[in-house]
C-alpha positions as CSV (number, residue, x, y, z in Angstrom):
1,M,-39.5,-7.4,22.6
2,R,-40.0,-11.1,23.1
3,I,-39.3,-11.9,19.5
4,E,-35.9,-10.1,19.6
5,Q,-35.1,-11.9,22.9
6,S,-36.1,-15.3,21.5
7,S,-34.2,-14.8,18.2
8,G,-31.2,-13.7,20.3
9,R,-31.3,-16.9,22.2
10,S,-31.7,-19.0,19.1
11,L,-28.7,-17.2,17.5
12,L,-26.7,-17.9,20.6
13,L,-27.8,-21.6,20.5
14,L,-27.0,-21.8,16.8
15,C,-23.6,-20.3,17.4
16,L,-22.9,-22.7,20.2
17,L,-23.9,-25.7,18.1
18,S,-21.9,-24.7,15.1
19,G,-18.8,-23.8,17.1
20,H,-18.7,-20.1,15.9
21,S,-19.0,-16.9,17.9
22,R,-21.8,-14.4,17.4
23,Q,-19.0,-11.9,16.3
24,A,-18.0,-14.3,13.5
25,Y,-21.6,-14.7,12.5
26,Y,-22.2,-11.0,12.1
27,K,-18.8,-10.5,10.4
28,Q,-19.7,-13.1,7.8
29,R,-23.1,-11.6,7.3
30,S,-21.6,-8.1,6.8
31,Q,-19.1,-9.5,4.3
32,A,-21.9,-11.3,2.4
33,E,-23.6,-7.9,2.0
34,K,-20.5,-6.1,0.8
35,E,-19.1,-8.7,-1.6
36,P,-21.7,-8.2,-4.5
37,L,-21.3,-4.5,-4.4
38,Q,-17.5,-4.8,-4.5
39,E,-17.7,-7.2,-7.4
40,D,-20.0,-4.8,-9.3
41,L,-17.6,-2.0,-8.9
42,I,-14.7,-4.0,-10.2
43,V,-16.7,-5.4,-13.1
44,Q,-17.7,-1.8,-14.1
45,Q,-14.0,-0.8,-14.0
46,V,-13.0,-3.8,-16.2
47,L,-15.7,-2.9,-18.7
48,K,-14.5,0.7,-18.7
49,H,-11.0,-0.3,-19.5
50,R,-12.1,-2.9,-22.1
51,R,-14.1,-0.2,-24.0
52,L,-10.8,1.6,-24.5
53,Q,-8.6,-1.4,-25.1
54,P,-10.7,-4.5,-26.0
55,R,-7.8,-6.9,-26.1
56,I,-6.2,-5.9,-22.8
57,G,-5.2,-8.9,-20.7
58,G,-6.2,-9.9,-17.1
59,R,-2.8,-9.1,-15.5
60,K,-2.6,-5.6,-17.0
61,L,-6.3,-5.0,-16.0
62,Y,-5.4,-6.1,-12.4
63,F,-2.6,-3.6,-12.2
64,L,-4.6,-0.8,-13.7
65,I,-7.5,-1.4,-11.3
66,K,-5.4,-2.2,-8.2
67,G,-5.2,1.6,-7.3
68,F,-9.0,1.8,-7.6
69,M,-9.5,-1.1,-5.3
70,V,-7.0,0.2,-2.7
71,N,-8.8,3.6,-2.6
72,R,-12.1,1.9,-1.9
73,G,-10.8,-0.6,0.6
74,I,-11.4,-3.6,-1.5
75,K,-8.9,-6.4,-0.8
76,M,-8.6,-8.8,-3.7
77,G,-5.6,-10.7,-4.9
78,M,-4.8,-11.6,-8.5
79,D,-6.2,-15.2,-8.2
80,A,-9.6,-13.9,-6.9
81,F,-9.6,-11.2,-9.6
82,F,-9.2,-13.9,-12.3
83,K,-12.0,-15.9,-10.7
84,L,-14.2,-12.9,-10.8
85,L,-13.3,-12.3,-14.5
86,G,-14.2,-15.9,-15.2
87,K,-17.4,-15.7,-13.3
88,Y,-18.6,-12.8,-15.5
89,E,-17.0,-14.3,-18.7
90,L,-14.6,-11.5,-19.1
91,L,-11.5,-13.6,-19.6
92,H,-9.9,-13.7,-23.1
93,N,-8.7,-17.0,-24.4
94,A,-5.8,-17.3,-26.8
95,A,-8.2,-19.2,-29.2
96,D,-10.6,-16.2,-29.2
97,I,-8.0,-13.8,-30.5
98,E,-7.7,-13.7,-34.2
99,Y,-4.2,-12.8,-35.5
100,A,-3.4,-11.4,-38.9
101,Q,-2.2,-14.1,-41.2
102,P,1.0,-13.5,-43.0
103,I,0.8,-12.9,-46.8
104,L,2.9,-15.3,-48.7
105,T,4.3,-14.1,-52.0
106,I,5.9,-16.4,-54.4
107,G,7.9,-14.9,-57.1
């Protein structure tokens, strides 16, 4: 019981010194626990779509996955989605895509 009381006081002191409320502390802590799980769900969906269409772009992926994210209560804008794709190296660069070369016939 004393450990809980002393840690509660130290948390209060920490919050006072940092200028944040205990509510903000617990909210941030809760968000930090949810974020990796949400990222994993989104990456799994991206890989699922990329198996079917390997050259699909980021914008189209975002709009395909947007419904999935809304159903699960995941709020993520397009910029954050692109950062996530970059973090897991799932972005396609124009230089990475090989285009068919035209066949020149002289005759």
